[in-house]
N, CA, C and O of each residue as an XYZ file, in Angstrom:
996
protein
N       0.922     -1.314      0.013
C      -0.156     -0.157      0.285
C       0.872      1.219     -0.201
O       2.023      0.969      0.156
N       0.794      2.345     -0.784
C       1.349      3.624     -0.755
C       0.969      4.476      0.339
O      -0.162      4.679      0.780
N       1.975      4.906      0.682
C       1.607      5.912      1.681
C       0.946      7.162      1.223
O       1.140      7.898      0.256
N       0.241      7.174      2.053
C      -0.477      8.676      2.004
C       0.005      9.895      2.062
O       0.749      9.986      3.039
N      -0.103     11.255      1.240
C       0.377     12.325      2.001
C      -0.687     13.288      2.390
O      -1.430     13.768      1.534
N      -0.797     13.620      3.779
C      -1.709     14.075      4.328
C      -1.707     15.906      4.072
O      -0.818     16.627      4.524
N      -2.500     16.245      3.531
C      -2.765     17.608      3.119
C      -2.982     18.858      4.374
O      -3.851     19.728      4.325
N      -1.915     18.685      5.531
C      -2.036     19.462      6.575
C      -0.870     20.142      6.632
O       0.187     19.615      6.284
N      -0.965     21.657      7.177
C       0.109     22.413      6.975
C       1.240     21.892      8.012
O       0.955     21.504      9.145
N       2.519     21.927      7.507
C       3.448     21.647      8.393
C       4.946     22.930      8.161
O       5.342     23.589      7.199
N       5.345     22.797      9.437
C       6.780     24.071      9.180
C       7.850     23.749      7.950
O       8.105     22.643      7.473
N       8.336     24.890      7.621
C       9.345     24.744      6.604
C      10.554     23.722      6.987
O      11.210     23.594      8.020
N      10.584     23.021      5.684
C      11.941     22.043      6.120
C      13.216     22.520      6.421
O      13.881     23.252      5.688
N      13.567     22.060      7.595
C      15.447     22.214      8.137
C      15.994     21.059      7.703
O      16.082     20.271      8.645
N      16.413     20.599      6.655
C      16.861     19.511      6.614
C      18.331     19.327      6.726
O      18.879     18.225      6.682
N      18.940     20.465      6.873
C      20.458     20.480      7.066
C      20.917     20.520      8.528
O      22.104     20.504      8.856
N      19.928     20.572      9.346
C      20.067     21.460     10.556
C      20.768     20.187     11.512
O      20.391     19.015     11.530
N      22.127     20.919     12.449
C      22.768     19.653     13.137
C      22.864     20.214     14.569
O      23.578     19.646     15.395
N      22.112     21.388     14.899
C      22.180     22.196     16.164
C      23.358     23.145     16.066
O      23.844     23.571     15.018
N      23.768     23.429     17.351
C      24.409     24.515     17.542
C      25.621     24.392     18.650
O      25.161     24.067     19.745
N      26.784     24.535     18.652
C      27.531     24.695     19.990
C      27.097     25.379     20.969
O      26.464     26.420     20.799
N      27.429     24.797     22.340
C      27.405     25.556     23.446
C      27.869     26.500     23.504
O      29.082     26.389     23.329
N      27.354     28.110     23.775
C      28.312     29.221     24.187
C      29.131     28.991     25.529
O      28.730     28.689     26.653
N      30.348     29.221     25.068
C      31.468     28.981     26.139
C      31.898     30.738     26.514
O      31.724     31.614     25.667
N      32.401     31.000     27.738
C      33.012     32.002     28.529
C      34.387     32.516     27.554
O      35.527     32.287     27.958
N      34.221     32.989     26.682
C      35.093     33.580     25.541
C      35.200     35.336     25.806
O      34.285     36.003     26.288
N      36.680     35.933     25.321
C      36.577     37.279     25.214
C      35.926     37.652     23.842
O      35.880     36.987     22.807
N      35.413     38.957     24.132
C      34.559     39.406     22.869
C      35.057     40.786     22.797
O      34.392     41.657     23.359
N      36.139     41.103     22.179
C      36.474     42.662     21.921
C      36.033     43.541     21.178
O      36.210     43.168     20.019
N      35.424     44.771     21.224
C      34.947     46.016     20.349
C      36.060     47.227     20.259
O      37.222     47.367     20.638
N      35.039     48.068     19.521
C      35.837     49.281     19.848
C      36.264     50.135     21.471
O      37.270     50.596     22.009
N      34.552     49.949     21.824
C      34.553     50.779     23.351
C      34.683     49.941     24.294
O      35.008     50.466     25.359
N      34.500     48.368     24.321
C      34.306     47.722     25.180
C      35.062     46.057     25.141
O      35.532     45.621     24.090
N      35.078     45.442     26.135
C      35.253     43.893     26.011
C      34.475     43.383     26.831
O      34.260     44.018     27.863
N      33.886     42.227     26.648
C      33.403     40.837     27.140
C      33.866     39.932     27.584
O      34.094     38.952     26.875
N      34.128     39.950     28.753
C      34.742     38.409     29.153
C      34.270     37.766     30.465
O      33.332     38.410     30.935
N      34.597     36.766     31.165
C      33.855     35.538     31.834
C      33.744     36.598     33.207
O      34.630     37.448     33.288
N      32.914     36.573     34.046
C      32.917     37.422     35.447
C      34.080     36.344     36.236
O      34.267     35.128     36.272
N      34.684     37.509     36.797
C      35.808     36.690     37.461
C      35.605     37.346     38.990
O      35.990     38.512     39.077
N      35.154     36.860     39.981
C      35.061     37.736     41.342
C      36.040     38.911     41.548
O      35.829     40.117     41.673
N      37.515     37.969     41.543
C      38.866     38.528     42.088
C      38.938     39.831     41.325
O      39.435     40.863     41.777
N      38.450     39.705     40.246
C      38.744     41.470     39.186
C      37.800     42.163     39.147
O      37.988     43.347     38.870
N      36.611     41.747     39.376
C      35.066     42.328     38.721
C      34.238     42.987     39.934
O      33.719     44.103     39.970
N      34.259     42.038     40.863
C      33.275     42.193     41.857
C      33.200     43.506     42.452
O      32.088     44.032     42.411
N      34.338     44.292     43.113
C      34.370     45.486     44.160
C      34.128     46.388     43.110
O      33.382     47.337     43.355
N      34.812     46.229     41.534
C      34.470     47.619     40.895
C      33.175     47.415     40.461
O      32.634     48.499     40.246
N      32.259     46.214     40.185
C      30.823     46.223     40.116
C      30.135     46.991     41.010
O      29.516     48.011     40.711
N      30.246     46.446     42.275
C      29.525     47.095     43.256
C      29.700     48.440     43.319
O      28.673     48.949     43.767
N      30.509     49.218     43.081
C      31.270     50.557     43.075
C      30.304     51.295     41.916
O      29.719     52.377     41.959
N      30.365     50.380     40.972
C      29.342     51.056     39.634
C      28.366     51.096     39.835
O      27.743     52.070     39.414
N      27.774     50.216     40.482
C      25.890     49.754     40.630
C      25.819     50.487     41.874
O      24.648     50.237     42.160
N      26.324     51.353     42.995
C      26.705     52.154     43.847
C      26.147     53.537     43.638
O      25.294     54.091     44.332
N      26.937     54.146     42.266
C      26.435     55.238     41.542
C      24.935     55.810     41.475
O      24.487     56.957     41.503
N      24.331     54.514     41.371
C      22.756     54.809     41.321
C      22.077     55.407     42.335
O      20.964     55.872     42.089
N      22.580     55.492     43.537
C      21.705     56.402     44.230
C      20.511     55.356     44.951
O      20.271     55.373     46.159
N      20.092     54.805     44.349
C      18.876     53.781     44.920
C      19.007     52.511     44.288
O      20.035     52.161     43.708
N      17.582     51.547     44.434
C      17.605     50.417     44.012
C      16.761     50.115     43.091
O      16.138     49.055     43.137
N      16.615     50.971     42.147
C      15.522     50.864     41.144
C      16.177     50.106     40.019
O      15.323     49.719     39.221
N      17.168     49.829     39.748
C      17.862     48.922     38.720
C      17.476     47.572     38.992
O      16.916     46.833     38.182
N      17.831     47.247     40.290
C      17.343     45.682     41.012
C      15.885     45.553     40.880
O      15.404     44.518     41.341
N      15.005     46.490     40.284
C      13.386     46.237     40.837
C      12.965     45.148     40.111
O      12.187     44.395     40.696
N      13.340     44.823     38.774
C      12.689     43.621     37.976
C      13.852     42.620     37.619
O      13.775     41.776     36.726
N      14.956     42.829     38.449
C      15.595     41.470     38.278
C      15.431     40.398     39.505
O      15.455     40.899     40.629
N      15.309     39.350     39.440
C      15.333     38.143     40.288
C      16.611     38.152     41.746
O      16.602     37.376     42.702
N      17.268     38.899     41.573
C      18.353     39.205     42.508
C      18.575     40.589     42.656
O      18.223     41.449     41.848
N      19.101     40.752     43.591
C      19.680     42.034     44.227
C      18.463     42.735     44.646
O      17.379     42.189     44.438
N      18.526     44.030     45.285
C      19.883     44.941     45.333
C      20.654     44.028     46.731
O      20.185     43.235     47.547
N      21.872     44.526     46.543
C      23.014     43.708     47.214
C      23.552     45.001     48.521
O      24.034     46.027     48.040
N      23.462     44.923     50.056
C      23.391     45.449     51.037
C      24.605     46.453     50.488
O      24.601     47.643     50.175
N      25.994     45.092     50.521
C      27.392     45.876     50.786
C      28.122     44.972     49.669
O      27.560     44.135     48.962
N      29.975     45.429     49.648
C      30.116     44.535     48.547
C      30.574     42.973     48.832
O      30.965     42.118     48.037
N      30.384     42.921     50.235
C      30.696     41.410     50.580
C      29.280     40.601     49.890
O      29.311     39.818     48.940
N      28.299     40.953     50.510
C      27.115     40.275     49.968
C      27.248     40.426     48.130
O      26.834     39.482     47.457
N      27.786     41.542     47.498
C      27.816     41.344     46.036
C      28.715     40.252     45.182
O      28.449     39.481     44.261
N      30.113     40.613     46.061
C      31.120     39.702     45.570
C      30.506     38.115     45.870
O      30.613     37.329     44.929
N      29.853     37.602     47.173
C      29.153     36.122     47.056
C      28.374     35.913     45.565
O      28.489     35.005     44.741
N      27.615     37.017     45.565
C      26.823     36.524     44.089
C      27.556     36.466     42.768
O      27.183     35.755     41.835
N      28.412     37.098     42.742
C      30.081     37.098     41.652
C      30.286     35.664     41.834
O      30.072     34.799     40.985
N      30.735     35.488     43.063
C      31.262     34.115     42.763
C      30.314     33.035     42.601
O      30.798     31.949     42.286
N      28.730     33.133     42.793
C      27.971     32.401     41.778
C      27.659     32.583     40.517
O      27.216     31.639     39.863
N      27.822     33.727     40.008
C      27.460     33.891     38.347
C      28.763     33.343     37.492
O      28.743     32.992     36.313
N      30.018     33.358     38.473
C      31.027     32.477     38.047
C      31.131     30.959     37.743
O      31.664     30.588     36.697
N      30.720     30.238     38.478
C      30.392     29.269     38.734
C      29.033     28.510     37.512
O      28.910     27.327     37.196
N      28.452     29.338     37.202
C      27.265     29.095     36.514
C      27.532     29.180     35.060
O      28.128     30.166     34.627
N      27.134     28.214     34.254
C      27.238     28.027     32.926
C      26.228     28.246     32.092
O      26.540     28.574     30.947
N      24.972     28.142     32.387
C      23.837     29.090     32.122
C      23.132     29.253     33.096
O      22.852     28.346     33.880
N      22.699     30.557     33.206
C      23.484     31.621     32.804
C      24.749     31.686     32.749
O      25.555     31.404     33.635
N      24.965     32.116     31.549
C      27.006     32.060     31.304
C      26.960     33.663     31.037
O      26.547     34.211     30.016
N      27.480     34.276     32.199
C      27.676     35.817     32.929
C      29.024     36.360     32.138
O      30.079     35.726     32.142
N      28.873     37.396     31.580
C      29.756     37.968     30.988
C      29.870     39.536     32.035
O      28.925     40.190     32.475
N      30.955     39.728     32.159
C      31.181     41.136     32.326
C      31.502     42.405     31.389
O      32.497     42.250     30.681
N      30.979     43.359     31.293
C      31.234     44.749     29.845
C      31.869     45.366     30.956
O      31.420     45.639     32.069
N      33.436     45.606     30.261
C      34.233     46.208     30.777
C      34.835     47.701     29.907
O      35.327     47.477     28.802
N      34.817     48.514     30.169
C      35.143     49.748     29.414
C      36.558     49.835     29.231
O      37.460     49.925     30.063
N      36.581     49.789     27.940
C      38.181     49.898     27.190
C      39.015     51.176     27.823
O      40.240     51.172     27.698
N      38.543     51.965     28.312
C      39.195     53.513     28.294
C      39.493     53.426     29.632
O      40.609     53.932     29.750
N      39.071     53.033     30.769
C      39.218     53.186     32.052
C      39.871     51.315     32.471
O      40.690     51.112     33.367
N      39.357     50.352     31.720
C      39.879     49.082     32.052
C      38.807     48.403     33.320
O      38.989     47.320     33.876
N      37.664     49.370     33.583
C      36.872     48.964     34.889
C      35.603     48.355     34.061
O      35.220     48.804     32.981
N      34.952     47.127     34.834
C      33.792     46.550     34.660
C      32.672     47.484     35.034
O      32.479     47.884     36.182
N      32.063     47.752     34.147
C      30.644     48.709     34.471
C      29.131     48.045     34.151
O      28.064     48.654     34.071
N      29.407     46.425     33.974
C      28.055     46.030     33.804
C      28.095     44.554     33.689
O      29.202     44.019     33.629
N      27.044     43.847     33.651
C      27.154     42.290     33.326
C      25.491     42.219     32.841
O      24.450     42.795     33.161
N      26.018     40.876     31.621
C      24.865     40.222     31.057
C      25.243     39.099     30.880
O      26.394     38.781     31.182
N      24.342     38.199     30.332
C      24.332     36.711     30.330
C      23.529     35.790     29.085
O      22.363     36.136     28.896
N      23.979     34.800     28.333
C      23.765     33.901     27.837
C      23.006     32.701     28.705
O      23.645     32.067     29.545
N      21.367     32.384     28.404
C      20.847     31.770     29.066
C      19.597     31.175     28.601
O      19.008     31.498     27.569
N      19.230     30.266     29.454
C      18.021     29.200     28.648
C      18.709     28.895     27.143
O      18.233     29.249     26.065
N      19.922     28.165     27.348
C      20.140     27.881     26.450
C      20.125     26.404     25.787
O      20.530     25.356     26.290
N      19.483     26.639     24.383
C      18.818     25.306     23.783
C      19.621     25.150     22.601
O      19.095     25.673     21.619
N      21.025     24.446     22.324
C      21.898     24.365     21.241
C      21.267     23.376     20.164
O      21.753     23.417     19.034
N      20.268     22.527     20.412
C      19.625     21.490     19.882
C      18.975     22.159     18.568
O      19.021     21.869     17.373
N      18.274     23.301     19.397
C      17.259     24.091     18.567
C      17.661     25.319     17.864
O      17.147     25.892     16.903
N      19.187     25.713     18.898
C      19.389     26.981     18.613
C      19.048     28.351     18.490
O      19.058     29.299     17.704
N      18.609     27.856     20.132
C      18.322     28.899     20.568
C      18.336     29.819     22.006
O      18.154     29.277     23.096
N      18.477     30.683     21.920
C      19.020     31.042     23.629
C      18.719     32.853     23.451
O      18.527     33.703     22.581
N      18.863     32.671     25.217
C      18.123     34.116     25.379
C      19.396     35.295     26.300
O      20.331     34.803     26.933
N      19.281     36.135     26.248
C      20.035     37.252     26.542
C      19.428     37.980     27.917
O      18.590     38.880     27.841
N      19.960     37.472     29.198
C      19.379     37.935     30.097
C      20.102     38.585     31.168
O      21.180     39.129     30.928
N      19.601     38.576     32.332
C      20.303     39.583     33.509
C      21.270     40.506     33.330
O      22.413     40.687     33.749
N      20.379     41.143     32.462
C      21.436     42.536     31.898
C      21.482     43.496     33.018
O      20.449     44.067     33.367
N      22.621     43.715     33.611
C      22.478     44.472     35.112
C      23.245     45.554     34.613
O      24.354     45.192     35.008
N      23.478     46.844     33.904
C      23.756     47.961     33.519
C      23.980     48.881     34.723
O      22.964     49.395     35.192
N      25.085     49.147     35.257
C      25.640     50.254     35.700
C      25.177     51.676     35.106
O      25.051     51.763     33.885
N      24.862     53.029     36.093
C      24.892     54.023     35.557
C      25.453     54.373     34.279
O      24.942     54.627     33.189
N      26.926     54.306     34.799
C      27.922     54.896     33.786
C      27.831     54.273     32.357
O      28.432     54.757     31.398
N      27.108     53.264     32.290
C      26.641     52.191     30.889
C      25.342     52.404     30.497
O      25.156     52.313     29.283
N      24.459     52.644     31.134
C      23.092     52.993     30.652
C      23.368     54.000     29.617
O      24.347     54.739     29.513
N      22.184     53.878     28.769
C      22.016     54.650     27.496
C      23.460     55.383     26.700
O      23.444     56.452     26.091
N      24.721     54.446     26.908
C      25.655     54.981     26.271
C      26.183     53.953     25.064
O      25.751     52.814     24.886
N      27.224     54.622     24.270
C      27.483     53.676     23.082
C      28.272     52.219     23.461
O      28.415     51.336     22.615
N      28.804     52.089     24.975
C      28.981     50.880     25.204
C      27.823     50.174     25.293
O      27.626     49.224     24.535
N      27.131     50.463     26.007
C      25.686     49.488     25.992
C      25.450     48.493     24.768
O      25.312     47.298     24.506
N      25.492     49.678     24.225
C      24.823     49.176     22.551
C      25.993     48.269     21.902
O      25.735     47.283     21.212
N      27.082     48.628     22.144
C      28.440     47.494     21.712
C      27.937     46.241     22.456
O      27.356     45.252     22.010
N      28.289     46.525     23.617
C      28.230     45.253     24.211
C      26.591     44.297     24.158
O      26.461     43.288     24.851
N      25.932     44.593     23.630
C      24.858     43.774     23.113
C      24.985     43.552     21.840
O      24.346     42.548     21.523
N      25.712     44.210     20.663
C      25.850     43.709     19.545
C      27.032     42.526     19.539
O      26.981     41.519     18.833
N      28.136     42.865     20.498
C      29.036     41.854     20.622
C      28.288     40.680     20.486
O      28.125     40.094     19.415
N      27.642     40.190     22.020
C      27.081     38.736     22.257
C      26.493     38.681     21.225
O      26.866     37.652     20.660
N      25.251     39.575     20.205
C      24.505     38.925     19.465
C      25.347     38.548     17.992
O      24.789     37.869     17.129
N      26.873     39.117     17.800
C      27.448     38.635     16.893
C      27.955     37.315     17.345
O      27.829     36.357     16.581
N      28.446     37.182     18.361
C      28.708     35.915     18.626
C      27.910     34.630     18.643
O      28.442     33.553     18.377
N      26.597     34.752     18.966
C      25.489     34.014     18.664
C      25.088     33.515     17.489
O      24.665     32.381     17.265
N      25.265     34.577     16.606
C      24.505     34.304     15.072
C      25.748     34.079     14.395
O      25.755     32.996     13.810
N      27.038     34.896     14.257
C      27.736     34.604     13.135
C      28.985     33.618     13.456
O      29.725     33.230     12.552
N      29.212     33.139     15.190
C      30.245     32.351     15.781
C      29.253     30.854     15.833
O      29.591     29.825     15.248
N      28.186     30.972     16.526
C      28.051     29.797     16.923
C      26.789     29.405     16.061
O      26.418     28.253     16.286
N      25.991     30.138     15.061
C      24.780     30.155     14.219
C      23.471     29.716     14.434
O      22.688     29.099     13.711
N      23.370     30.252     15.828
C      21.901     30.117     16.216
C      21.151     30.804     15.671
O      21.459     31.906     15.217
N      19.724     30.160     15.590
C      18.784     30.580     14.717
C      17.469     31.625     15.406
O      16.432     32.007     14.863
N      17.859     31.821     16.445
C      16.538     32.718     17.636
C      17.447     33.084     18.788
O      18.241     32.327     19.347
N      17.171     34.593     19.110
C      17.995     35.127     19.970
C      16.857     35.591     20.972
O      16.167     36.436     20.402
N      16.502     35.391     22.005
C      15.329     35.827     23.004
C      15.942     36.823     23.904
O      17.100     36.856     24.320
N      14.694     37.851     24.192
C      14.461     38.806     25.206
C      13.461     38.577     26.133
O      12.301     38.449     25.742
N      13.737     38.508     27.271
C      12.232     38.429     28.251
C      12.395     39.390     29.220
O      13.456     39.708     29.758
N      11.220     39.871     29.434
C      11.331     40.600     30.690
C       9.941     40.977     31.615
O       8.961     40.467     31.070
N       9.672     41.524     32.526
C       8.580     41.671     33.252
C       7.845     42.677     32.271
O       8.329     43.711     31.808
N       6.718     42.221     32.072
C       5.841     43.287     31.130
C       5.604     44.727     31.685
O       5.375     45.669     30.927
N       5.649     44.814     32.604
C       6.040     46.342     33.546
C       7.090     47.040     33.055
O       6.963     48.214     32.707
N       7.884     46.584     33.002
C       9.452     46.816     32.658
C       9.621     47.890     31.666
O      10.521     47.556     30.896
N       9.188     48.911     31.397
C       8.771     49.707     30.378
C      10.425     50.209     29.797
O      10.625     50.494     28.616
N      11.380     50.242     30.736
C      12.884     50.701     29.966
C      13.835     49.355     29.307
O      14.818     49.459     28.573
N      13.177     48.044     29.843
C      13.638     46.919     29.260
C      12.637     46.686     27.771
O      13.099     46.190     26.744
N      11.437     47.078     27.896
C      10.724     46.826     26.614
C      11.217     47.917     25.822
O      11.431     47.345     24.753
N      11.551     49.180     25.650
C      11.928     49.516     24.911
C      13.684     49.556     24.445
O      14.146     49.890     23.354
N      14.214     49.227     25.328
C      15.530     48.969     24.776
C      15.375     47.798     23.606
O      15.751     47.900     22.439
N      14.723     46.660     24.227
C      14.497     45.567     23.171
C      14.048     45.866     22.235
O      14.489     45.067     21.410
N      13.247     46.712     21.636
C      12.606     47.466     20.381
C      13.992     48.019     19.684
O      14.359     47.702     18.552
N      14.864     49.122     20.792
C      15.386     49.748     20.116
C      16.518     48.861     19.218
O      16.866     49.124     18.067
N      16.950     47.849     19.975
C      18.006     46.845     19.653
C      17.412     46.189     18.275
O      18.282     45.984     17.428
N      16.551     45.955     18.039
C      15.345     45.197     16.709
C      15.239     44.134     17.086
O      15.542     43.174     16.379
N      14.657     43.984     18.633
C      14.113     42.567     18.662
C      12.685     42.937     18.629
O      12.222     44.008     19.020
N      11.896     41.735     18.019
C      10.298     41.995     17.743
C       9.489     41.149     18.737
O       9.398     39.935     18.920
N       8.889     42.310     19.360
C       7.874     41.793     20.131
C       6.813     40.679     19.611
O       6.209     40.837     18.550
N       6.620     39.461     20.498
C       5.752     38.509     20.165
C       4.778     38.104     21.042
O       4.124     37.079     20.848
N       4.587     39.014     22.241
C       3.407     38.535     23.084
C       3.541     38.266     24.739
O       4.617     38.297     25.336
N       2.419     38.034     25.277
C       3.196     38.389     27.076
C       2.583     36.875     27.269
O       1.573     36.432     26.723
N       3.380     36.256     28.107
C       2.973     35.146     29.034
C       2.519     35.566     30.528
O       3.306     35.600     31.474
N       0.808     35.960     30.633
C       0.654     36.100     31.632
C       0.828     34.777     32.910
O       0.748     33.565     32.710
N       1.083     35.487     34.223
C       1.391     34.649     35.298
C       2.639     33.533     35.330
O       2.680     32.453     35.920
N       3.712     34.225     34.424
C       5.013     33.050     33.768
C       5.485     32.999     35.238
O       5.826     31.873     35.602
N       5.586     34.089     36.257
C       6.639     33.563     37.019
C       6.127     34.440     38.276
O       5.237     35.290     38.225
N       6.963     34.011     39.559
C       6.726     34.509     40.917
C       8.115     34.728     41.343
O       8.984     33.868     41.489
N       8.222     36.247     41.559
C       9.953     36.604     42.043
C       9.669     37.673     42.956
O       8.996     38.657     42.649
N      10.215     37.462     44.144
C      10.532     38.638     45.050
C       9.246     39.191     45.423
O       8.906     40.363     45.585
N       8.404     37.776     45.556
C       6.730     38.043     46.453
C       5.877     38.797     45.698
O       5.082     39.588     46.206
N       6.035     38.516     43.909
C       4.820     39.140     43.778
C       4.912     38.441     41.929
O       5.777     37.711     41.443
N       3.904     38.916     41.406
C       3.629     38.193     40.119
C       4.492     38.954     39.165
O       5.021     40.034     39.426
N       4.621     38.096     37.682
C       5.656     38.532     36.534
C       4.583     37.978     35.601
O       4.100     36.855     35.747
N       4.174     38.985     34.457
C       4.026     38.701     33.212
C       4.855     38.757     32.463
O       5.488     39.812     32.419
N       5.098     38.020     31.849
C       6.466     38.206     30.874
C       6.477     38.229     29.232
O       6.113     37.382     28.416
N       7.119     39.723     29.055
C       6.870     39.803     27.478
C       8.395     39.526     27.159
O       9.498     39.633     27.695
N       7.565     38.928     25.460
C       8.929     37.817     24.803
C       9.151     38.814     24.034
O       8.325     39.719     23.918
N      10.350     38.800     23.364
C      10.793     39.522     22.284
C      12.022     38.443     21.522
O      12.685     37.680     22.224
N      12.173     38.506     20.222
C      13.076     37.922     19.505
C      13.757     38.563     17.984
O      13.127     39.191     17.134
N      14.782     38.303     17.958
C      15.228     38.281     16.787
C      15.822     36.986     16.080
O      16.768     36.545     16.732
N      15.440     35.984     14.522
C      15.612     35.153     14.290
C      16.760     35.597     13.226
O      16.870     36.769     12.866
N      17.603     34.556     12.757
C      18.556     34.514     11.806
C      18.326     35.396     10.677
O      19.178     36.233     10.379
N      17.245     35.279     10.025
C      17.338     35.908      8.619
C      16.661     37.433      9.184
O      16.053     38.030      8.295
N      16.687     38.047     10.379
C      16.914     39.285     10.179
C      18.056     39.631     11.043
O      17.926     40.435     11.966
N      19.082     39.095     10.793
C      20.464     39.671     11.620
C      21.276     40.325     10.689
O      21.999     41.253     11.050
N      21.223     39.843      9.233
C      22.001     40.693      8.472
C      21.385     42.230      8.228
O      22.253     43.030      7.876
N      20.412     42.626      8.319
C      20.174     43.971      8.551
C      20.339     44.623      9.508
O      20.642     45.813      9.424
N      20.121     43.777     11.052
C      20.394     44.225     11.935
C      21.804     44.539     12.324
O      22.240     45.465     13.008
N      22.361     43.631     11.776
C      23.982     43.655     12.087
C      24.693     45.068     11.148
O      25.613     45.796     11.520
N      24.074     45.122     10.115
C      24.134     46.256      9.267
C      24.162     47.644      9.890
O      24.914     48.585      9.636
N      23.153     47.549     10.776
C      22.675     48.931     11.034
C      23.392     49.302     12.568
O      23.463     50.434     13.047
N      23.855     48.137     13.144
C      24.616     48.543     14.478
C      26.169     49.015     13.958
O      26.740     49.902     14.592
N      26.759     48.455     12.909
C      28.108     48.740     12.466
C      27.754     50.129     11.728
O      28.801     50.729     11.482
N      26.813     50.706     11.373
C      26.731     51.543     10.554
C      26.681     52.974     12.078
O      27.365     53.998     12.100
N      25.681     52.534     13.118
C      25.268     53.540     14.085
C      26.353     53.649     15.034
O      26.358     54.702     15.671
N      27.677     52.459     15.397
C      28.606     52.712     15.773
C      29.979     52.926     15.317
O      31.060     52.584     15.796
N      29.674     53.547     14.319
C      30.918     53.748     13.223
C      31.080     55.249     13.859
O      30.042     55.843     14.152
N      32.422     55.924     14.097
C      32.717     57.164     14.660
C      32.309     58.275     14.153
O      32.220     59.326     14.787
N      31.974     58.091     12.728
C      31.653     59.166     12.213
C      29.687     59.485     12.149
O      28.994     60.336     11.592
N      29.426     58.425     12.937
C      27.576     58.896     13.490
C      27.564     59.187     14.725
O      26.599     58.931     15.444
N      29.073     59.994     15.301
C      28.984     60.684     16.711
C      29.531     62.078     16.541
O      30.216     62.193     15.525
N      29.414     63.104     17.230
C      29.853     64.544     16.942
C      31.001     64.685     17.752
O      31.664     63.661     17.915
N      31.315     65.541     18.200
C      32.418     65.754     19.239
C      32.391     66.206     20.179
O      33.242     66.970     20.636
N      31.031     65.702     20.889
C      30.661     65.540     22.143
C      30.416     64.249     22.629
O      30.261     63.920     23.805
N      30.388     63.333     21.322
C      29.885     61.888     21.673
C      28.436     61.500     21.164
O      27.822     60.433     21.188
N      28.125     62.731     20.706
C      26.069     62.711     20.417
C      26.104     61.833     19.808
O      27.190     61.630     19.265
N      24.854     60.714     19.513
C      24.833     60.376     18.504
C      24.313     61.369     17.141
O      23.601     62.332     17.424
N      24.653     61.143     15.740
C      23.786     61.705     14.612
C      22.674     61.115     14.261
O      21.650     61.736     14.546
N      22.540     59.986     13.667
C      21.553     59.229     13.329
C      20.893     57.765     14.552
O      21.452     56.777     15.029
N      19.719     58.232     14.644
C      19.157     56.907     15.450
C      19.443     55.726     15.163
O      19.444     55.516     13.950
N      19.826     54.380     16.162
C      19.979     53.348     15.740
C      18.344     52.987     14.731
O      18.381     52.836     13.510
N      17.299     52.923     15.384
C      15.865     52.814     14.462
C      15.886     53.170     13.469
O      15.808     52.305     12.596
N      15.999     54.589     13.045
C      16.502     55.341     11.582
C      17.309     54.365     10.805
O      16.920     53.931      9.721
N      18.149     54.106     11.219
C      19.402     53.537     10.301
C      19.033     52.001      9.870
O      19.453     51.362      8.905
N      18.102     51.609     10.907
C      17.927     50.021     10.769
C      16.696     50.392      9.784
O      16.946     49.814      8.727
N      15.717     50.960      9.689
C      14.424     51.078      8.734
C      14.994     51.467      7.706
O      14.638     50.722      6.793
N      15.938     52.504      7.217
C      16.301     52.704      6.195
C      17.216     51.619      5.571
O      17.404     51.748      4.361
N      17.647     50.867      6.013
C      18.195     49.536      5.331
C      17.374     48.523      5.155
O      17.574     47.785      4.191
N      16.467     48.315      5.892
C      15.408     47.180      5.464
C      14.374     47.685      4.337
O      13.887     47.007      3.433
N      14.187     48.900      4.591
C      13.479     49.365      3.303
C      14.186     49.470      1.662
O      13.679     49.190      0.576
N      15.791     50.081      2.065
C      16.855     49.477      0.771
C      16.442     48.105      0.144
O      16.012     47.939     -0.997
N      16.696     46.954      1.303
C      16.977     45.640      1.027
C      15.487     44.861      0.195
O      15.432     43.974     -0.656
N      14.366     45.686      0.915
C      12.952     45.182      0.845
C      12.959     45.793     -0.883
O      12.497     45.004     -1.706
N      13.387     46.941     -1.325
C      13.322     47.493     -2.463
C      14.059     46.519     -3.537
O      13.435     46.073     -4.500
N      15.647     46.172     -3.273
C      15.835     45.066     -3.803
C      15.401     44.286     -4.265
O      15.491     44.064     -5.473
N      14.691     43.506     -3.327
C      14.092     42.113     -3.428
C      12.886     42.271     -4.124
O      12.605     41.280     -4.798
N      11.949     43.348     -4.191
C      11.237     44.057     -5.251
C      11.547     43.629     -6.886
O      10.890     42.922     -7.651
N      12.712     44.297     -7.065
C      13.348     44.676     -8.126
C      13.214     43.279     -8.537
O      12.460     42.961     -9.457
N      14.167     42.141     -7.658
C      14.431     41.346     -8.348
C      13.378     39.913     -8.440
O      13.502     38.876     -9.092
N      12.606     40.249     -7.745
C      10.995     39.476     -8.071
C      10.196     39.949     -9.300
O       9.227     39.344     -9.759
N      10.685     41.041     -9.759
C       9.733     41.458    -10.998
C      10.228     40.584    -12.328
O      11.401     40.398    -12.649
N       9.060     40.100    -13.013
C       9.776     39.179    -14.251
C      10.262     40.450    -15.442
O      10.825     40.131    -16.489
């Protein structure tokens, strides 16, 4: 008897897929910053000092950890970070000063499916809304897509965390929806907003990051000339126009 072909929709074939390598704690160097595995002996005290510049605990509000009462408590947390491989934590080091100014991590790693999430993004006041902050995110994305070959890069946050949502959208993540009552943390409910970048979107996003980070995109005071979202939008429109031309008979 011949096998019947069922007329039900299925996903696009991925016949040559063999999974991805597991992320490892390597050093990633850009023009403004360096990402390196968290080392409590070298990073903990400087990170605690950088976070202390905030003057309040707002930056810890939507994180599952912190705030930390003193440097000793933060060092204990840094030691925990250094032992973990998922999440895999990186320190963001300012190349001008040689000091760590924040951390971020690759977490919920699924090499078999080519899926990983960036999380535990903990940027000190000196790092927030800076060129270094954007470059740090770009370096990690480049590692995930270009070196490891992942298909999907996720960003998740408390749905009430508007700063995190704004950051995700600025960086090019697409909002996918909200998981209601997804977690309980710090004795409160969390509805989780999901965002992602997939591999076919990465070439345009990468080109936009490279143009935004270029020295000529900043004035003598270090202020951006063109916004990242504008650069990305123009590149996407240009590429869409090229595709239309190619598809015309």
